[in-house]
N, C-alpha and C positions, 0 to 999 in steps of 0.2 A: 589498429587493432586488427586481430588476425581472422582471415576469412576461413569457415569451415568447408566452403566447397571452391573449386578451381577457379571457376569461369563466371564472370560477370556477365549481367544482363544487358542489355543495349545502353539502357538509361545511364546505370551507371558507368558504361564505358566511353560514354559521352562526357562525363562530366572531368574537372579540372583532376589533375593527378593528385592524388591522395585526398581529396576531397570528400569522397564517399566515406572511406575509411574515418576522416577525422568526424565528419557527422554524426557516423555511428558512435565514434568514442564521446560525443559529445551528450548524447541521449545515455549511453552508461554512465557518465558522470551523474546525470542528472536523476536517475533511478538508483544508484549505489549510492548516492547522498543522503537520500529519503531513507533508504535500506539503513545505512552506517549511523543516522541521527537515531532510528528507532533502536537501534542496539545499543546505543550508549545511554538513550532514556529508559530503557529496560534494566540496565546494570544500576544507574542510579538510584531507580525505584526501587529494586531489590534490595539495595543497601540500606536505603532509607527507612522501608518497612522493618528491615530486621533491625535496626536500633531502636525501632518503638518497642523493642522485648514484648512483643506479643499482645500489647496494648494499643493496637489498630481501631480507630474510630472513622466514621465517616468524614467527620469534621477534620481530622488530621489529614486524610487521604484528599479531600477536598484542597487543603492548603499546601499540599506536597504536589499535586497534579496540574491545579488551575493555572500557575505560572509559566509552566512549559508550555501548556495549551497556547497562552495568550501569545506568547513568542512565536509559536508556530504559525497560528492564524493570522496573526499581525505583521509577518514578516513582509516587506516589500518584494513583489515578485515569486513569493513562496509558491508553494502547490496545496499546501494543507488547507482544506475548507473546514475541516474539523477534526477533533483528536482527543484522547483520555485514555483512562483506565479503568476496566472492568476486575471486580474482584472475584477469585472462584470461592466455592463454597469452602468455610472452614477459616478465612482469613479472617471476618469479621465476626463469625458466629456460626455454627453448625447449620448447614442447608439455607444459608444467606448469601447472597451477593451483594454487591454496591457498584453503582455506576457513577462515574466521576467522569463526563464526558460534554464536551461544548462544541458548538458551531459557530462559525462567522466570526466577522471583525469585534461584533457586539457579545460575544460570548454566551450565546444563548443556551442554557442548559438540555440537556437531550435525557428525555424519558425519566426526569428526576423524581417522578411520584413512585418508578418501580422500587426505589430505596424504602419504602414505607410499607412493603409487602413481604411477608416473610417467604414467599415462593418465586421472587423478582428473579432466582438464578435461571427459572424455567423461562424467563422470556430469552436467553443468550444461549443456554447449553447445546441448542441445535444450530444454530448459525456458525456457517462456514469459517468465519472468520474469527470466532472465540473457539470453537471445538477443536479445530485443528491444531491449533499452537498448544492448547491444554493437554489433547491426548499424544502428541509428539514430543512435546518441549523444541518444538524448532520454531522460526519464524515463517508466515506465511503471507501471500497474496492473494485476496479473495475480488474476482470480479475481472472485467467490466459487470456492474449489475444496478439495477436501478433500487438505490437505497431510499425505501419508504419510512425507514426509522428516523432518517435525519434530513437529507438534502432534496429527496425526490429527483436527484439527477443520478446520471450514470456515473458510477464512481468505481475507484479501485480502493480497497481496504489493505493497507500494510498492517500486520498485527505481530507484536513479538509476546513471547512468555516471559513473566516476570518470576524470577526466583530470589527467595530471602537467603537462601544458602545453597549451594550445589546439589546437596542431596535432599533436598526438602521437595514437597508436593510444588507443583504451580500454584504460585501465590494469587494470579490474575494474569492480564493482557493489559500491553499497552498500545494503543493504534493510531493510525493518521488515517483519515479518508482524504483521497485525493480524485476531485472531480475529472472526468474525461476531458471535459471542456477546458479547464486550466491546462491540462497536461497536453491538448491538441496544440492550444496557443504558442506553448514552448517548443513542443517537437516538431509541427509541422515544417518550418522552414529547414530543418535537418533533413528529414524524410525527404523534401522535395530535393535536397542535394544529391541523396543517394539514387532518388529514381521517381517517375512518375508514379508508379503504384508500390513504392516502399509502404510497408507496413508494420508497424510494431505488434506483436502478437504474444497474449500469454503461452503458459505452458500447454495449455490443452488446444492450443491452435485457434484461438478467436482475437479477432482483432481488438485493438484497445485503441490506436490513432492510426489512420491511415490516409494517404496522399492520392490514392484514386477514389474518385466520387461516388462509387458505386459499392464501396466497402464501408459499413458503419461499424461502430461499437457493439461488440458483442456477436458480430457475425462468424460464423465457422469460414475458416479459409486455408487455402492449399498454396504452396508454392510454384510459381509458373515457372518452370526449367527453361533456361538456365536460371538460376537464382544464387545470389549470394547471402549467406545467413551469418548474423552479426549477432554475439551476444550481447544481452544487457543486462546488468545488475545479475541478480541471482537464478531469476527464473523466466526473464522474457528475452525474446528473439526480435530483430529487425530483419523482415524478409524483403531483397531488393525488388521483388517483384510477386505481387500475391495476387489471387483469383478468389472470388467467393464461390462456395459451394452451396 
């Protein structure tokens, strides 16, 4: 993977030739794999909803979404702590939403009582992970943040809009919750190969996972020059040397 700055920090320079680049490539593959899985899922969901010819019901949505969630959360070594679909207003009825979201290997339903309220859409329209994909028609990653609705842990929520046809409004979103703890277990060995203060940062410059013991998830950080920047997925960056602000 190419570097966006010309000089590596001392930690990366002491690593074996190519090891920092290879470690960054491994992190990129992990994040890009989650993003790709979500893109495919969104397309498959949109096609399946379109095939229902406008007769979308909660039962049909559950049957469509639950098997995918089961596969994601029970995948050995996987990163999904929970996943699901939330319908936008209009898919199942005017001013009505619908949540089909489960978490954990036992597939515990999340906020299912909201489906019995005609105003259930109000629970989600202001949430970043729902609002931005619906407004922009683009995939989005929210976090890290404390997920009080589902896991009560620091999470990243990857969401993607679902379309039943290219010119149609957003029918809903599919999403995957990835806990920072799970991501840390997988990412830390690679970060340490990059440097003792290597940090995976989101687009807002907040730490997601860091090899530095004084940097926690959610901390606002900055690169400590000289620093190498490695792009990871669509929106993340690994900084070879980071400091907290």
